[in-house]
C-alpha positions in Angstrom: 12.2 2.2 1.5 12.0 3.4 -2.0 10.3 6.5 -3.3 7.0 5.6 -5.2 7.2 5.9 -8.8 6.0 8.9 -10.5 3.1 9.0 -13.1 1.1 6.1 -11.7 -2.2 5.7 -13.3 -4.9 7.4 -11.3 -8.2 5.5 -11.6 -8.9 2.5 -9.3 -11.3 0.7 -11.4 -14.1 1.4 -8.9 -17.5 3.4 -9.5 -16.3 5.5 -6.6 -16.3 9.3 -7.4 -13.9 11.9 -6.8 -12.5 15.1 -8.1 -9.0 15.6 -9.6 -7.3 18.4 -11.1 -3.6 18.6 -11.7 -1.8 18.4 -8.5 -4.8 18.0 -6.3 -7.7 15.7 -5.5 -10.6 15.7 -3.5 -12.4 12.6 -2.1 -16.0 13.0 -1.2 -17.8 11.4 1.9 -19.1 8.5 -0.1 -15.2 7.8 -1.0 -13.9 8.3 2.4 -16.9 5.7 3.7 -18.3 8.4 5.8 -14.8 10.0 7.3 -15.8 13.6 5.2 -14.3 15.1 2.3 -10.6 15.0 2.2 -8.6 17.1 0.1 -5.1 16.1 -1.2 -2.3 18.2 -2.8 0.1 16.1 -4.8 2.2 18.7 -6.7 4.6 17.2 -9.5 7.6 15.4 -8.0 5.6 14.1 -5.2 3.6 10.7 -4.8 0.4 10.9 -6.7 -2.8 9.3 -5.7 -2.7 6.0 -7.4 -5.1 2.9 -7.9 -3.7 1.2 -5.0 -3.9 4.5 -2.9 -7.7 4.5 -4.0 -8.1 0.8 -2.8 -6.4 1.4 0.3 -8.6 4.5 1.3 -11.4 2.1 0.4 -10.4 -0.5 2.8 -9.9 2.2 5.6 -13.2 3.8 4.8 -15.0 0.5 4.5 -13.4 -1.1 7.4 -12.9 2.1 10.1 -14.1 -0.2 12.9 -11.0 -2.1 12.9 -8.8 0.9 13.5 -8.0 2.4 17.0 -5.6 3.7 19.2 -2.1 4.5 17.7 -1.1 3.5 14.3 2.0 3.5 12.0 2.0 4.3 8.2 5.0 2.9 6.5 5.9 4.6 3.3 3.5 7.6 3.8 3.9 9.4 0.6 2.0 12.5 0.6 -0.1 11.4 3.6 -3.4 10.1 2.4 -3.7 6.9 4.3 -2.4 8.8 7.5 -5.1 11.3 7.1 -7.7 8.8 6.4 -6.6 6.8 9.7 -6.2 10.3 11.8 -10.2 11.0 10.3 -11.3 7.5 12.4 -13.1 8.3 15.6 -11.2 5.9 17.6 -7.7 6.7 16.3 -5.7 8.5 18.7 -2.3 9.0 17.0 -0.9 8.0 13.5 3.0 8.3 12.9 3.8 8.4 9.3 7.5 7.2 8.0 8.5 8.3 4.6 12.0 8.7 3.1 11.2 11.7 0.6 11.6 15.3 1.9 9.5 16.7 -0.4 6.8 14.0 0.2 7.0 15.1 4.2 6.5 18.8 3.5 3.4 17.8 1.4 2.0 15.5 3.8 2.2 17.7 6.7 0.3 20.5 4.4 -2.2 18.0 3.7 -2.6 17.3 7.4 -3.4 20.9 8.3 -5.6 21.5 5.3 -7.7 18.7 6.7 -7.4 19.4 10.3 -5.7 16.5 11.3 -2.2 17.8 12.0 -2.4 17.4 15.8 -3.0 13.7 15.4 -0.3 12.7 12.8 3.3 13.1 13.0 5.4 12.5 9.9 9.2 11.5 10.3 12.0 11.1 7.7 12.5 7.7 7.7 14.4 4.9 6.0 11.5 2.3 6.5 11.5 1.9 10.4 14.7 3.8 10.9 14.3 7.8 11.2 17.0 9.8 10.6 16.3 12.5 13.2 17.5 11.4 16.8 14.1 12.9 18.4 12.3 10.9 16.0 14.2 7.6 16.9 13.4 8.0 20.3 9.7 8.8 19.6 9.3 5.7 17.6 10.9 3.7 19.8 8.6 4.6 22.7 5.8 2.9 20.3 7.7 -0.5 20.7 4.6 -2.7 21.6 2.2 -0.1 21.4 1.2 0.2 18.1 -2.8 -1.0 17.4 -2.3 -1.1 13.7 -0.1 -0.4 10.8 -1.2 1.0 7.1 1.2 0.2 4.1 1.1 0.7 0.2 4.5 -0.2 -0.9 6.0 0.0 -4.3 7.6 -3.3 -5.8 11.0 -3.9 -4.6 14.2 -4.3 -6.8 16.6 -7.0 -7.1 14.3 -10.0 -6.1 10.7 -11.0 -6.7 9.1 -7.7 -6.1 8.0 -8.7 -2.7 10.8 -7.6 -0.6 9.3 -4.4 0.7 6.1 -6.2 2.0 8.0 -8.5 4.1 9.9 -5.5 5.2 6.9 -4.1 6.3 6.0 -7.3 8.3 9.4 -7.7 9.8 10.1 -4.5 11.0 5.9 -4.3 12.2 6.9 -7.0 15.0 8.9 -4.5 17.1 6.0 -2.2 17.3 2.6 -3.9 16.9 0.6 -5.2 20.1 -0.4 -8.6 20.4 -3.4 -8.9 17.9 -2.2 -5.4 16.4 -3.7 -5.5 12.8 -2.1 -4.5 9.4 -3.8 -3.0 6.3 -1.5 -4.1 3.4 -1.5 -3.3 -0.3 -0.7 -6.6 -2.2 -2.0 -6.7 -5.9 -3.6 -9.9 -7.5 -0.6 -10.7 -9.5 1.7 -11.7 -6.9 -0.1 -15.3 -6.3 -2.1 -16.6 -3.7 1.0 -18.9 -2.7 3.4 -16.1 -2.2 0.7 -14.1 -0.1 0.2 -17.1 2.3 3.9 -17.6 2.4 4.2 -14.4 4.3 2.8 -16.4 7.5 6.2 -18.3 7.0 8.4 -15.7 6.0 7.6 -13.3 8.9 6.4 -15.6 11.7 3.9 -14.1 14.1 1.5 -12.7 11.4 -1.5 -14.7 10.2 -3.4 -13.7 6.8 -7.3 -13.2 7.5 -8.3 -12.2 4.0 -9.0 -9.2 1.7 -10.4 -5.7 2.9 -11.1 -4.2 -0.6 -10.2 -4.9 -4.0 -10.7 -3.2 -7.5 -12.3 -4.5 -10.5 -10.0 -6.7 -12.9 -7.7 -3.7 -15.0 -5.0 -3.8 -17.5 -1.6 -4.2 -15.9 -0.4 -1.5 -18.2 2.3 -2.7 -20.2 2.5 0.4 -22.2 4.5 1.7 -19.4 7.9 0.7 -19.2 8.2 0.5 -15.3 5.5 -2.0 -15.2 6.6 -3.9 -18.5 9.9 -4.2 -16.5 8.3 -5.6 -13.6 6.7 -8.3 -15.5 10.0 -9.2 -17.3 11.5 -9.6 -13.6 8.5 -11.9 -12.3 9.0 -14.0 -15.8 12.7 -14.6 -14.8 11.7 -15.4 -11.3 9.5 -17.9 -12.5 12.1 -19.0 -15.2 14.5 -19.6 -12.0 12.3 -21.7 -10.2 10.7 -19.1 -8.1 6.8 -19.1 -7.2 4.5 -18.2 -10.0 2.7 -14.8 -10.6 -1.2 -14.6 -11.6 -2.9 -12.6 -14.2 -6.2 -13.1 -16.4 -6.2 -13.1 -19.8 -8.0 -9.8 -21.1 -9.6 -11.7 -24.1 -11.1 -14.4 -21.6 -10.9 -13.5 -18.0 -11.5 -16.7 -16.7 -8.3 -17.9 -18.2 -5.2 -17.6 -15.9 -1.9 -16.7 -17.0 1.4 -16.7 -15.1 4.0 -13.9 -15.8 5.9 -15.9 -18.7 2.5 -16.4 -20.6 1.5 -13.0 -20.0 4.6 -11.6 -21.4 4.6 -14.0 -24.5 0.9 -13.0 -25.1 1.7 -9.3 -24.8 4.7 -9.4 -27.4 2.3 -11.6 -29.6 -1.0 -9.4 -29.2 0.0 -5.9 -27.8 -2.5 -6.7 -25.3 -1.8 -6.1 -21.4 -2.8 -9.1 -19.0 -5.4 -8.0 -16.0 -4.8 -7.5 -12.3 -6.6 -6.3 -9.6 -5.5 -3.8 -6.8 -6.0 -5.2 -3.3 -5.5 -4.4 0.6 -5.1 -7.1 2.8 -5.3 -7.7 6.5 -2.8 -9.3 8.7 -3.0 -9.9 12.4 -0.3 -10.1 14.6 -0.2 -13.0 17.5 3.4 -13.6 18.7 2.2 -15.9 21.2 0.6 -18.5 18.6 3.9 -19.3 17.4 
């Protein structure tokens, strides 16, 4: 599990309103889908509220009827998704797994600030491996008992950028009950074939569609991290891997792969378009 990159963009592209000042974001009742105002601290050096975070928040608020019982938040950062899930009336408990110690401290503070500290437990954990013996035992007790999992992973390194998403689902099989749900952040550019391939890569999971999405927004190649991602995608295509999907900012109906998008940017200075999305997967091991 990698730390989330700093300085992510901070608007989802949606029309939802929220207030922001340095190191703090307040989500109003409309943004949280009726779960009440949520105030989130994210001081410098911790995970910010990103466009992908906002779409994940929208997915939980709009589909809270799908969440109940016990949940796991993989890569919980500052706790925004754990807190959203804990505010859902049918949810009894959420366990947040996070590798960054500073994020953990902020997440616990945010849980207290929003009155859900009794329903949320944050663990220092590298993916599904907590560092403390007691936390490992507590997580082990959830084997086969978790009703849902939420995750907003970063792009992984040294592969096609999709590795953390495969790891989320692979590890979730130990903890989810039959029929358990996963709210997984996957942005548009990864492509439909790669998303559909998760059913093959991680047997037992079935893709059931998109829960929430932003409008088409620039994949901001003025940011070094996103430009490096696009170069990784282009190399993956060049070596015969699955293609990526972007839209031409000058003609939105025109699709472009990563290599075309990189060439277009180098020629025009314009970033291709993508969408932030949250997808729904269900776990049915007996259907294998």
